[in-house]
N, C-alpha and C positions, 0 to 999 in steps of 0.2 A: 504494500500500500504506500502510495506517495504521500509524504508529509504535506499538510495543507499549504505551508509557506512556499514549498517548491512547486506546487500545482497552480498556485494563484499569484497574480501580479498586483501589487499595491498601486492603485490609480487615483486615490483621493481620500479626503477626510471630511466628515460631516462636522460643521462648526456650530450651527444653530438652526432653529426653525425659521421658516419664512411664511408669514401670514398665519391664518387659522385653519387652513384646509389640509394640513399634514405635509406640506412641502418642506424640504430642508435645503440649506445652503451648503454647497460642497466646494472645497478648495481642490482643484484638479492638480494631480502630479503628472499629468500627461502633457504632451507638447501642445495639444489643443483641447479645449472643452468639448469640441465636436466629437471626440472619442466617445463620450458618454452617449451621444445620439446613436452611435452604431451598435450599442449593446442593448440586448433585450433583458438580460438579467445580470445581477452582480451579487457579490457576497459581502455582507457587512460583518466585521469582526469587532466584538466588544468583549474585553477580557480574553478568555481562552476559546471562545466559541464563534464559529462562523454560521451565519444564517443567510439563506438564499432569498433574494427579493427580485420581483419582476419590476422593470422600469416602466412606468406609465407615461411619463413626460419629462423632457429635459429642455431647459432654455438657458441661454447665456445671460448673465447679469453682471455688468462691470467686468471684473477679472475672475469671477467665480461662475458657478452654474447652479441653477435652481432645479432640484430633482424631485419628482413625485413618484412614489412607489405604490404598486397595487396593494390594497389592504391597509394603507396608512392614509386615513381620510380626515384626521383631526389633529390639532396641535398636541394634544396629550400623547397620542401615539408617536408623533414625530419626535417629541422630547426624549423618548427612550432611545433614540438613535444618535443623539448628540454625543460627539467624541468618538463615534464609530469610524473605523478605517474601512474603506471600500476597496474591494478586490474584484478582478475579473479572472476567469479561467484562462490560462495562457493558450489553451487550444483555440480560443476565439480570435487570436491574433492572426492577421494575414501572413502568409509565408514570406520569408526574405527571398528576394530574387537575384541578388548580386552579392559577391563576396565582400564588397565594400559597404553594404548596408548592415544596419544593426538596430536592435532595440536597446534603449538606454540601460535596462536592467541586465542586458547581456555583457556590457562593457565594464560595469562596475565590478571592481576586483581584479581586472586584468592587470598584469605586470606590464610596465612601460619600459622599453629599452631603446637605446640608441642603436643605429644600424651597426655600430662598432661592437655591440654586445654589452656596453655599460648599462647597469640598472639605474633607472631614474626614480621609480617608485610604483605605486599602485593607484589605479583610478578609483577615487572614492565618491565622485559625483559627476554629473553631466548637466549642463544647462545650454540653452540656445540663445544666440544673440540676434536672431532674425535672419542672418545670412549663413550661419554655420553653428555647429555644436562646439562647445568648449569642454574638454576633459579636465577635471580638477584632479591633479595627481599629487599624492602625498608621499614624500620621502621620509620614512620613519627615522633613518639614521641621522639625517641632517635636520630633522624636524622642520621641514620646509615644504611649501605648496608651490606647484607649478601649474599654470594655465596653458594647456596645449590645445590649439585650434584644430578641429577636425577638417582640415583642408588638404587638397592634393599635394601642395608644396611641403607639408609636414608629415603626413601619414605615409609610411612606406608600405606596411601591410599588417593585416590582422591575422595572427596565427591562432585560430580558434581552438585547435587541438591542444596546443601547449599553453593556451591562455596568456598570450603575449601580444602586445601592440608594439610594433617596430616603428620608430620615428626617425626622421632626419630634420632636426629642429632648425628653424630660421635663425639667423644671427641674432644674438642677444636674448633669445627666448628662455634660456635656462640660467641667465645671469641673476 
């Protein structure tokens, strides 16, 4: 049996209720709040338990999204979900079609090395600037963070089998 945390992908967090009809405000951890519109069901984790919910409606609101779930029709029901983490089943993700494509959860934890073999650190986070992703790489020995852009001039190759990202950094990137 696959542990729940390996089967599911964390995609958001319920922060509070919205209105009196059972809707909740969700901070999305995905690249776009539109991801929630593609899903028919999600799993909400509170404490040690996962519970499946059908999505009734999703709409963007500023930089969050408002989500309505089947069976949650009043504010009192919605209040029980506050603080819950929202997960989707990884099997619902569309397949990757190129060796240079990735999901953010797949690159977190990859070791980053220069093409010379020198270890730089491990990817601990990813964020998007609008034009490209940035890998936040932490070097434990030096207690230092590096911001590595995911661009053609920097990324040499992803070695998925060995869990290594090979880079050729631009001048000054690691200073």
